[in-house]
C-alpha positions as CSV (number, residue, x, y, z in Angstrom):
1,Q,-16.2,-14.6,1.2
2,V,-14.3,-17.0,2.7
3,Q,-10.8,-17.7,3.2
4,L,-9.0,-21.0,3.9
5,V,-6.1,-21.5,4.6
6,E,-4.7,-25.4,5.2
7,S,-1.6,-26.0,7.2
8,G,0.0,-29.8,8.8
9,G,1.2,-31.2,5.2
10,G,4.4,-33.5,4.7
11,L,6.1,-36.5,4.4
12,V,5.5,-39.0,6.2
13,Q,6.3,-43.1,5.8
14,P,3.3,-45.8,5.5
15,G,2.2,-46.8,8.5
16,G,2.5,-43.2,10.2
17,S,0.1,-40.2,11.4
18,L,-0.3,-36.7,10.3
19,G,-2.6,-34.0,11.1
20,L,-4.1,-31.2,9.0
21,S,-5.3,-27.9,9.7
22,C,-7.7,-25.6,8.1
23,A,-8.0,-22.0,9.3
24,A,-11.6,-20.0,8.3
25,S,-11.9,-16.8,7.8
26,G,-14.0,-14.0,6.0
27,R,-17.9,-14.8,6.4
28,T,-18.1,-17.6,8.8
29,F,-21.6,-17.3,9.8
30,N,-23.2,-19.0,7.3
31,L,-21.0,-21.8,6.5
32,D,-23.1,-25.0,6.3
33,A,-19.9,-27.3,6.1
34,M,-16.7,-28.1,5.7
35,G,-14.6,-30.8,4.3
36,W,-11.3,-32.4,3.3
37,F,-10.6,-33.5,-0.5
38,R,-7.8,-34.4,-1.9
39,Q,-5.9,-34.8,-5.6
40,A,-3.2,-37.5,-6.4
41,P,-1.3,-37.2,-9.2
42,G,-3.2,-37.9,-12.9
43,K,-6.4,-38.4,-11.0
44,G,-9.0,-36.2,-10.4
45,R,-10.1,-34.8,-6.9
46,E,-12.3,-36.9,-4.5
47,F,-13.7,-36.0,-1.2
48,V,-12.0,-37.5,1.5
49,A,-14.2,-36.4,4.8
50,A,-16.8,-33.5,5.3
51,R,-18.2,-32.1,8.6
52,T,-21.4,-30.4,9.1
53,W,-20.8,-26.5,10.7
54,R,-23.6,-26.1,13.3
55,R,-24.4,-29.9,14.7
56,G,-20.9,-31.6,13.9
57,N,-22.1,-34.8,12.0
58,T,-19.4,-36.1,10.3
59,Y,-18.9,-38.3,6.4
60,Y,-16.1,-40.2,5.0
61,S,-15.1,-41.8,2.4
62,D,-15.0,-45.7,2.1
63,S,-11.1,-45.3,1.9
64,V,-9.6,-43.6,4.8
65,K,-13.2,-44.6,7.1
66,G,-11.4,-46.0,9.8
67,R,-8.2,-44.4,10.0
68,F,-8.6,-40.6,9.6
69,T,-11.1,-38.8,11.9
70,I,-12.2,-35.0,10.9
71,S,-13.4,-32.5,13.3
72,G,-14.0,-28.7,13.9
73,D,-13.3,-26.1,16.3
74,N,-16.3,-23.6,15.6
75,A,-14.8,-21.1,18.1
76,K,-11.8,-20.8,16.3
77,N,-13.5,-21.7,12.9
78,T,-10.7,-24.0,12.2
79,L,-11.2,-27.6,10.6
80,Y,-9.5,-30.7,11.4
81,L,-8.2,-33.8,9.7
82,Q,-6.2,-36.6,11.8
83,M,-4.7,-39.1,9.7
84,N,-3.2,-42.6,11.0
85,G,-2.5,-45.7,9.2
86,L,-0.9,-43.7,6.4
87,K,-0.9,-45.6,3.0
88,P,1.4,-45.1,-0.1
89,E,-1.8,-44.3,-2.1
90,D,-3.1,-41.4,0.5
91,T,-0.3,-39.1,-1.7
92,A,-2.2,-35.9,-2.2
93,L,-2.8,-32.5,-2.4
94,Y,-5.4,-32.3,-0.3
95,Y,-7.5,-29.8,-0.2
96,C,-9.9,-28.0,2.6
97,A,-13.5,-26.7,1.3
98,A,-16.3,-25.0,2.8
99,R,-20.3,-24.5,1.7
100,S,-21.8,-21.8,2.4
101,D,-25.9,-22.8,3.4
102,S,-27.2,-21.3,0.3
103,E,-25.2,-23.4,-2.1
104,S,-25.7,-26.6,-3.1
105,S,-21.6,-28.0,-3.2
106,Y,-18.6,-26.7,-1.9
107,N,-18.3,-23.1,-2.8
108,Y,-14.9,-22.0,-0.9
109,W,-11.6,-23.8,-1.9
110,G,-8.3,-23.7,-0.6
111,Q,-4.9,-23.7,-1.5
112,G,-4.2,-26.9,-0.6
113,T,-1.2,-28.8,1.5
114,Q,0.8,-31.9,-0.4
115,V,0.7,-34.7,2.1
116,T,3.3,-37.7,1.0
117,V,3.5,-40.5,2.1
118,S,6.7,-42.6,1.4
119,S,9.7,-44.5,2.9
C-alpha cells in the first residue's frame, strides 16, 4: 500500500502563484508514476500533470502547460506542483495520485487539497 498526503492548497488571487506538495509513504519502491488531477464543482476529475518516477519525464494537460510545473524529489518521496498565472477556472480540489509499475491506471489517491482562485 501507498499513502499520499497533499498540502499547500489555499486561496489566491487571479494571476497569483501557489505550490502543492504530495508526500508518499509505504511501498513506494514499485511506483511507476505520480501525478496531479483536479475536480471542479459539478465537473469530472481531469488530468493536470504527471511525472514518471524513475526517469522524471513530465506530462501536462493543454490547459496548464506553460503555467504549471511538476517536479519531484525521489529521495523524499515527494511530488510537487508549482502553479503560476492562476486563473479562476483553475479552482478545484486537487488530488495527488500514484501508479504502481504493475498497473495501467493510477491506483493510489490522496484526499485532495482545495485551490481557490478568486479576487
